[in-house]
N, C-alpha and C positions, 0 to 999 in steps of 0.2 A: 453547489458547493466544492469547495477545495479543500483538501485533507492535507497537511503536511505529512512526510514519509520520510527517514532518514535512509539511505542506500546503506545496505550491509557490507556492500565492497569500500564504498570511497567515502561514506560517512556525510556526504552532501545531505542538506535538505531539501526537498522539492515537492511540490504540490499534485497530488492528484484528485480527479473527480471522484464525487462519493457515488455510488452507486445507491439506486432507489432501495428507499427502506425493504421494500416487499422482496427483494434479492438478496437481503443480508441474513445471516451470514452468507460469504462466498470467498472464491480466492482467484486470482486474476495473475497471469504471469505477464512481467513487465519489464522494460530495458530501463535501466537508470538514465535519466536524461541529462545526466553530468558526464559519468565514464561509461555508458551503453553497457554496463554487464548485466545479465539477466538476474531478475529474483522473482519471489511471489508476494504478493501482496494480499495479505488477510483481511478481510474488512466484517467486524462484529458491530454490536450496538449495543449500548447499555441505557436505559433511562430513555429509550428514544434517539439518544445521539449515537451517531454511526463513528466508528475510530478506524484506523489503518495501522497495520504493522507489518514491515518488511522484513522478509527472511530470503538468505543466499540460497540458491539451489540445492547444496550441499547440508544445508543445517535441519 
């Protein structure tokens, strides 16, 4: 399943693949698919639903 993520640098939205529920919570180093700037994507779950939040490296 794909999850929407908003880049903290360019604010464009792109999709990332959801990790298996057994691996959540976790964080992943990722480069924006639009502007290529690095970020961390944090995955967590609530009521069995996985969600993603992106943060810049300086945040």
